[in-house]
C-alpha positions as CSV (number, residue, x, y, z in Angstrom):
1,X,124.1,117.2,110.9
2,X,126.8,115.1,111.4
3,X,127.7,114.6,107.6
4,X,127.4,116.6,104.5
5,X,126.3,114.0,102.0
6,X,127.6,113.8,98.4
7,X,124.7,113.5,96.2
8,X,124.9,112.0,92.7
9,X,122.2,111.8,90.1
10,X,122.1,108.8,88.1
11,X,120.2,109.2,84.6
12,X,120.0,112.6,83.2
13,X,116.6,113.0,81.6
14,X,114.1,115.9,82.4
15,X,113.3,115.1,85.9
16,X,117.2,115.3,86.4
17,X,117.6,118.8,85.5
18,X,115.0,119.5,88.2
19,X,116.7,117.8,90.7
20,X,120.2,119.1,89.8
21,X,118.8,122.7,90.0
22,X,117.3,121.9,93.3
23,X,120.8,120.8,94.6
24,X,122.7,123.7,93.4
25,X,120.2,126.1,95.2
26,X,120.5,123.9,98.3
27,X,124.3,124.5,98.1
28,X,123.7,128.1,98.3
29,X,121.0,128.3,100.8
30,X,122.0,128.7,104.5
31,X,119.2,126.2,105.5
32,X,120.9,123.5,103.5
33,X,124.3,124.3,102.4
34,X,125.9,122.2,105.4
35,X,123.8,119.1,104.5
36,X,124.5,118.4,100.8
37,X,127.1,118.8,98.1
38,X,126.0,118.5,94.5
39,X,128.8,115.9,93.6
40,X,128.5,113.8,90.5
41,X,126.1,112.9,87.6
42,X,126.0,109.6,85.3
43,X,124.5,108.5,82.4
44,X,124.2,104.6,81.2
45,X,126.8,105.3,78.2
46,X,127.7,109.0,77.4
47,X,130.5,110.7,79.1
48,X,130.3,113.6,76.9
49,X,126.6,114.0,77.9
50,X,127.5,113.6,81.4
51,X,130.3,116.1,81.2
52,X,127.8,118.7,79.4
53,X,125.2,118.2,82.2
54,X,127.6,118.6,85.1
55,X,129.1,121.7,83.5
56,X,125.8,123.2,83.2
57,X,124.9,122.9,86.8
58,X,128.4,122.8,88.4
59,X,128.7,119.3,89.4
60,X,132.5,118.2,90.3
61,X,132.3,114.8,88.8
62,X,130.8,113.3,85.8
63,X,130.6,109.5,84.7
64,X,129.6,107.8,81.2
65,X,128.6,104.7,83.0
66,X,126.5,103.8,86.1
67,X,129.1,101.2,86.9
68,X,131.8,104.0,87.2
69,X,129.7,106.3,89.5
70,X,128.8,103.3,91.9
71,X,132.7,102.7,92.3
72,X,133.2,106.1,93.5
73,X,133.7,105.9,97.4
74,X,132.6,109.4,97.9
75,X,129.1,109.3,96.6
76,X,127.0,109.0,99.8
77,X,123.5,109.3,98.2
78,X,122.3,108.4,94.8
79,X,118.9,110.2,93.1
80,X,117.6,107.8,90.4
81,X,115.9,109.7,87.8
82,X,115.5,106.8,85.2
83,X,112.3,105.2,83.8
84,X,110.1,103.1,86.3
85,X,111.0,100.0,85.0
86,X,115.0,100.3,85.7
87,X,114.6,101.7,89.4
88,X,114.7,97.8,90.6
89,X,118.0,96.9,89.3
90,X,119.4,100.5,89.8
91,X,118.5,100.9,93.3
92,X,119.7,97.5,94.2
93,X,123.0,98.0,92.5
94,X,123.4,101.4,94.5
95,X,122.7,99.9,97.7
96,X,125.0,96.9,97.0
97,X,127.8,99.4,96.7
98,X,127.3,101.3,100.0
99,X,125.0,104.0,98.5
100,X,121.8,105.3,100.2
101,X,119.0,106.1,97.4
102,X,116.2,108.5,96.7
103,X,114.3,106.7,93.8
104,X,112.3,108.9,91.4
105,X,108.5,107.8,91.7
106,X,106.9,105.6,90.9
107,X,109.3,103.7,93.2
108,X,109.2,100.9,90.9
109,X,107.0,99.3,88.3
110,X,104.9,97.1,90.7
111,X,104.9,95.7,94.3
112,X,106.7,92.7,93.7
113,X,109.9,94.8,92.4
114,X,109.4,97.2,95.4
115,X,109.6,94.7,97.9
116,X,112.8,93.3,96.4
117,X,114.3,96.5,96.7
118,X,113.5,97.0,100.2
119,X,114.5,93.9,101.1
120,X,118.1,94.8,99.9
121,X,117.7,98.0,101.8
122,X,117.1,96.0,105.1
123,X,120.1,93.5,104.1
124,X,122.5,96.2,103.6
125,X,121.5,98.8,105.9
126,X,121.3,101.5,103.3
127,X,118.6,104.4,103.3
128,X,116.3,103.8,100.5
129,X,113.5,106.3,100.1
130,X,110.6,106.8,97.5
131,X,110.7,110.3,95.7
132,X,107.1,111.4,95.8
133,X,107.9,115.1,96.7
134,X,104.4,115.8,98.0
135,X,104.9,113.5,101.1
136,X,107.9,115.6,102.2
137,X,106.6,119.1,101.9
138,X,105.2,121.1,104.5
139,X,101.8,121.5,102.9
140,X,101.3,117.7,103.8
141,X,101.2,118.6,107.4
142,X,99.2,121.8,107.1
143,X,96.5,119.9,105.5
144,X,96.6,116.9,107.8
145,X,96.3,119.6,110.8
146,X,93.4,121.2,109.0
147,X,91.5,117.8,108.7
148,X,92.3,116.7,112.2
149,X,91.0,120.3,113.5
150,X,87.3,119.0,112.9
151,X,86.5,122.2,110.9
152,X,84.8,120.4,108.0
153,X,83.9,117.3,110.2
154,X,84.3,113.8,109.3
155,X,85.8,113.3,105.8
156,X,83.3,111.5,103.7
157,X,84.5,112.0,100.2
158,X,88.0,113.0,98.4
159,X,88.7,113.8,94.7
160,X,92.1,114.0,93.1
161,X,93.0,114.6,89.5
162,X,96.0,115.2,87.5
163,X,96.8,115.0,83.9
164,X,99.3,116.5,81.7
165,X,99.4,116.0,77.5
166,X,102.4,113.9,77.5
167,X,101.9,111.2,74.8
168,X,104.5,112.9,72.8
169,X,107.3,111.4,75.1
170,X,108.8,108.1,74.3
171,X,108.9,106.5,77.6
172,X,105.6,107.6,78.6
173,X,104.1,105.4,75.7
174,X,106.5,102.6,76.3
175,X,105.2,99.5,78.1
176,X,108.7,98.0,78.3
177,X,109.7,101.2,80.5
178,X,106.3,101.0,82.3
179,X,104.8,103.8,80.5
180,X,101.1,105.2,81.0
181,X,99.5,107.8,83.2
182,X,98.9,105.7,86.0
183,X,102.6,105.4,87.2
184,X,103.5,108.9,86.1
185,X,100.7,111.0,87.2
186,X,97.9,108.7,89.2
187,X,100.5,107.8,91.7
188,X,100.0,111.5,92.9
189,X,96.1,110.8,93.1
190,X,96.8,107.9,95.3
191,X,98.9,109.4,97.5
192,X,96.9,112.4,97.9
193,X,94.0,110.2,99.3
194,X,96.4,108.3,101.3
195,X,97.6,111.3,103.1
196,X,94.1,113.0,103.7
197,X,93.5,109.7,105.7
198,X,96.3,107.7,106.5
199,X,94.6,105.4,108.7
200,X,92.0,104.5,106.5
201,X,91.7,101.2,104.6
202,X,90.7,100.5,101.0
203,X,88.0,98.1,101.1
204,X,87.2,98.0,97.0
205,X,88.5,99.5,93.8
206,X,86.4,100.0,91.0
207,X,87.8,101.5,87.5
208,X,87.7,102.1,83.9
209,X,90.8,102.9,81.7
210,X,91.3,103.6,78.1
211,X,94.8,102.5,76.5
212,X,97.0,103.8,73.9
213,X,97.9,102.0,70.5
214,X,101.2,100.7,72.5
215,X,98.9,99.1,75.3
216,X,99.8,101.5,78.1
217,X,96.8,103.2,80.3
218,X,96.1,106.8,78.5
219,X,93.7,107.8,80.8
220,X,91.6,106.1,83.7
221,X,88.8,107.1,86.3
222,X,88.7,105.1,89.7
223,X,86.8,104.8,92.6
224,X,88.4,103.9,96.1
225,X,86.0,102.8,98.9
226,X,87.7,103.3,102.2
227,X,86.8,102.5,105.8
228,X,87.9,105.3,108.1
229,X,88.1,104.1,111.8
230,X,88.6,107.5,113.1
231,X,85.5,108.7,112.0
232,X,83.5,110.3,114.8
233,X,80.5,109.2,113.5
234,X,80.2,105.7,112.6
235,X,77.9,106.4,109.8
236,X,80.4,108.4,108.1
237,X,83.3,105.9,108.3
238,X,82.9,104.6,104.7
239,X,84.5,107.3,102.5
240,X,84.6,107.3,98.9
241,X,87.6,108.6,96.9
242,X,87.4,109.2,93.1
243,X,90.7,109.6,90.8
244,X,91.0,110.7,87.4
245,X,94.6,111.1,85.3
246,X,95.3,111.2,81.8
247,X,98.3,111.5,79.3
248,X,96.0,113.5,76.8
249,X,94.4,116.4,78.9
250,X,95.7,119.8,80.5
251,X,94.0,119.0,83.9
252,X,92.8,121.3,86.8
253,X,95.1,119.3,89.3
254,X,92.5,120.0,92.0
255,X,92.3,118.1,95.3
256,X,89.2,118.0,97.2
257,X,88.5,116.9,100.5
258,X,84.6,117.0,101.5
259,X,83.3,116.5,105.1
260,X,80.2,116.7,107.1
261,X,80.5,120.2,108.0
262,X,82.6,121.8,104.9
263,X,85.1,121.1,102.5
264,X,89.0,121.9,101.4
265,X,90.2,122.7,98.0
266,X,93.9,122.0,97.5
267,X,95.2,123.6,94.4
268,X,97.8,121.6,92.4
269,X,97.9,118.3,94.1
270,X,101.0,117.6,92.2
271,X,102.9,120.5,94.1
272,X,100.4,122.2,96.5
273,X,100.1,126.0,96.1
274,X,97.0,126.9,98.3
275,X,94.5,125.8,100.3
276,X,91.0,127.1,100.5
277,X,88.4,125.9,103.3
278,X,84.6,126.5,103.2
279,X,82.0,126.0,105.5
280,X,78.7,123.9,105.0
281,X,77.1,127.4,103.2
282,X,79.9,127.2,100.8
283,X,81.5,130.4,102.7
284,X,85.4,130.4,102.2
285,X,86.5,130.6,105.9
286,X,90.2,130.5,105.6
287,X,92.8,130.3,102.8
288,X,96.5,129.7,103.0
289,X,99.5,129.7,100.7
290,X,101.4,126.4,101.0
291,X,104.5,126.9,99.1
292,X,105.9,130.4,100.2
293,X,109.1,128.9,101.5
294,X,110.4,126.3,99.2
295,X,113.1,126.4,96.7
296,X,111.7,124.0,94.4
297,X,109.8,121.5,96.4
298,X,112.3,118.9,95.7
299,X,114.4,119.8,98.5
300,X,112.2,118.2,101.2
301,X,112.6,114.7,100.0
302,X,116.3,115.4,99.6
303,X,116.5,116.3,103.2
304,X,114.9,113.5,104.6
305,X,117.1,111.1,102.8
306,X,120.0,112.8,104.2
307,X,118.4,112.6,107.7
308,X,117.6,108.8,107.0
309,X,121.3,107.9,106.1
310,X,122.8,110.0,108.6
311,X,120.6,108.4,111.4
312,X,121.2,104.8,110.1
313,X,117.8,104.5,109.3
314,X,116.9,102.7,106.0
315,X,113.6,104.4,105.5
316,X,111.9,108.0,106.2
317,X,108.9,108.4,108.2
318,X,107.3,110.8,105.8
319,X,107.0,108.1,103.3
320,X,107.9,104.6,104.9
321,X,108.6,101.4,103.2
322,X,105.0,100.4,104.3
323,X,103.4,103.3,102.5
324,X,105.3,102.7,99.4
325,X,104.2,99.1,99.0
326,X,100.7,100.3,100.1
327,X,100.5,102.5,96.9
328,X,102.1,100.1,94.7
329,X,99.7,97.3,95.3
330,X,96.8,100.0,94.6
331,X,98.4,100.4,91.4
332,X,98.9,96.8,90.6
333,X,95.4,96.3,91.5
334,X,94.2,98.9,89.0
335,X,96.3,97.4,86.4
336,X,94.9,93.9,86.8
337,X,91.3,95.5,86.4
338,X,92.6,97.1,83.0
339,X,94.5,93.9,81.9
340,X,97.6,96.1,81.7
341,X,100.8,93.7,82.0
342,X,104.4,95.3,81.5
343,X,106.4,93.0,79.0
344,X,108.9,92.2,81.6
345,X,106.2,90.9,83.9
346,X,104.8,88.6,81.4
347,X,108.4,87.3,80.9
348,X,109.0,86.8,84.5
349,X,108.3,83.1,85.6
């Protein structure tokens, strides 16, 4: 590690607390202490709130405006923890101020916004990483290696489901903030499928959706038809992926990967805890804990951003800009099917 990065948090909602706790733990862990420092926090317009947050977690600096944070030359990386609809403008402002960014998922509200952010990343040379934490966890490679081993044969079906009762949260219900189930939890379903078969291409998406009274997606089910060019048997090259998410239900959070010789069960696709592998006779042939060495799980995306910044890269290989755009385009496609248009999209010429 060539540089210990000072990390700031922009936006102090609930997810910011999780990141603050992670950064503090990392700063006291010998694996990460030489790489990062919890440095600063900022709210949009409340210095008092920022100071209370900083004092709670032990951050050295607190700012009552984003502009003040960006004016601090000692900030290396900014973790953007605001609602989806604000990510574009904030990520661009940070990069133009010379800061690398770790942008909370969903990366932006739509693919066009994502392309504009990534364009600025290329122009400024600043690292820009989407904080979809499951992409960076060791569990990702463990699951991928299990699939690649052939123990379940060719993958023919995948299912992913993630739901939490969050309709009481104002931002979730607000279309102006890109609320709804899709960008908040459905994004994990899509990423689970994409990680399971990274070489597959989506041929068709079919879906149904119920909306809230505010007009955002309340719950949805979708089927993605994929072409897998890596299938050993050409008759198994078409893969069906089924997804479901909701802001009403307490979901089972299961991920299932079914093949011609067996299947894999991943417990909690939002933060994989364990994986069971079954043969064709439904006998469990292996079981593995997936998160036994992690602090909170967020440390991996932090370190990926640190490595990208210190290496002079604008993206992290665990979640490349191409992968970010691909998932954003899939979410755009789903919303088009539902007729779900955010107010700022309708207003844009």
